[in-house]
N, C-alpha and C positions, 0 to 999 in steps of 0.2 A: 652515655647519655640520651645518645638518639634511639639507640636500641628501647629503652627503658617507656621513651616516649612513645615511638611507634607503635610499641607491644601494648600502648596504658587501658586500661578500662575502658576509658570513654571512646579511644580510639574504634578497637576490638566491636564494643556497641555500635557504632558512627561507622564502621563496614559491615556490620550484621542488617544494619537497618537497610543500609544502600544495596545489599545482595536481595534482601528480601522484596523491597520496592521494586525490584528489577522484575521477579519472581511473576510477582504481579502484574505490571505491566505488562509484560509476552503474555501470561495467560490469557488477559485481557485482548491484547489485540489479536489474537488468535479466534477466540471467544466470539468477537464481535461479528469478526465474518463470518462463523458455521452458524451463530442463531443472531444476528441483527442486532444492533444496540439494545430495541425492546425486552429482547430475548436474553440478553446478559443480566443475569441477578449477582449482586457481591456476595453474597453467602455462597455461590459456586466460584467463581473465580478465586478467594478465598482458598475454596476448599483444592481447589486445581494448582493454586501455590505453594501449597501444605502450609497453610495458618490457620488460624483462628477468627471467624465471621468479626470476634471483637475488637482485633488490630488494626482494621481497616480504618479507621481514623487516626491513626497515628502515622499514614502515611499521605492521604488524601482528605479534603475538607470534604466534598462531595462525592456522589459517584457520578458527577459529570464532569469532575477534574480527574478521576480516573477516566471516563471514557474520552476525554480527551488527547491524556496520552496517550493511550490507546490507539486512537485514529492517526496520530501524530507517528508513532512507532510504527504502525502497520503500514502506514506510506512510503516511512522513510525503509523500512527492510523492501517495500515493492520495490523503489526506486532504485534502491541500491544493487538486486536481481536484474535490474533493466540497465542500469552500468555497468554490471558487468558482462550482459549480452553482448551490449556492444564494445567494449574493451576489447573482445572474443576476435573481432573479426576485422578486414580491412577495412578501413572507412566506407569507401562506396558499398561495402556490403553491411553498413550497419543498421540503417533502417529497417533492412528487408530483413534480416534478422531477427531485429524487434519488435517487428511484427509479428513474425512465421512464428517467436517464442509463444507472446502474449497471447494471441488466436489458438494457442495448439491444444490439443485434447488434453497433455498435463494437465496445460493452464485452469484449461475447463473446467479437471474435476478435482481441485486441486482448493476450493475453496478456502478452505481456513489458515494457507500460506500463501494465497494471490493476491490479486490488487487488491485494497480496497473498495476501490472507486467502483467499477465494477460490482461486488460482493453487494454495498452498501448506501450507492448510488440512489435507490427508491428512496432511501430512509432520512436523507441530511433532509430537507426538508422541511421537518418535525423534531430536529436536533436543538440542544443549548446551541447561545453565540460560539460557547466555547470549543464545542466541539465540531461547527461547521468553519469555524477560524483554523484553527490545527489541521484539517481537512481537505481546507481550499489552502491551507500554504502548500499542501502535499501534492497538491493536485499542477498547481503554478510551475511549483519543479519539476514534474512532467512533462508536463508541455516543453518548457526551457532544454530538460534532455532532448525530446524530440526535435525542437524547432534548431536544436545544434548543428544537427546530423544533416539538413538544406546547405548547398552548396552557397548560397545567400544568406548564411545565419549574419542576424544583425539588424538586418531589415524585414520593416514588415508584413512583408510580402512569406518570408520564411514563419516569422510569428503565427499569421493567419495558418498556412500549412498545418503547422503543426498544432492548432488547435482545433480544425477539420479531420487530423491522424487520431487524436487521443479521443474526441467525442465518439469517431467512426469505430473506433475500437472496444471502446469501453461499451457504447450499446450495441455495437455485436456481441460482445462477452455477453453480456444481461442479458438478451433474449436466447442467444444461442444454452444458458442453462434452462430460461424459463421454459422453453419448449418440454415436450417429454416427447415429442419424436427426435432419434439419433440422426437420423437419415437427413431434417432437417436442420437441424443444428449443426450439421457439419456441413450443411450448405450455406447456410451462413457463413461459418468462417471462412469458408474454401471462397464464395463469393468477395467477401470486402478483403480479403489479402489479393486478388484477382484486380478488384479496384484500385486499392489503393497502391498497388505496383505499378499499374498502368498510367497513377495521376503522379508521382514520382518524378519532381522536374530532372533532365537533365544537367552536368557538370557545366557550372559557367566557367571552368577554365578554355 
């Protein structure tokens, strides 16, 4: 009986719809980072997901709803990648490792799969409330992740330094991508790494 229920046409349709939904969100999360919010069209996303344009409204009430899920997915992926970097090194090296990866040449060139804040930050003020709400939640999550790497985590001072650290990393990457001078791009990233490393507080142990 349980096998019959699991393989019923209704369950199969539900699983297929969920899989299609995941493909759309994944495609949209890449597209917003690659082309920006305004450059991300429903038809292109559906084509990339291997679905017809007409199937879109079976998954989303509006384009903004899709963009909000895409912003949330992109932020979640970025924060998960940051957490993996932190988990791979000793605690005392975690913040430095994260900054080095974030400001690396590889991340600079991986806009489609990298941090959505640096890829889309300048566009955010013009987006719908639901898109901004999703992005803001993930930005707060990133700040908290950085704050946890300071010896005084849980204190206002750690949160404040995390805000400065995240803002500096994001702003640097945005500028490094904006310029068409590779030497300047490298210098921006190098100077920020040096400055943030010098500003890192010593252990309170």
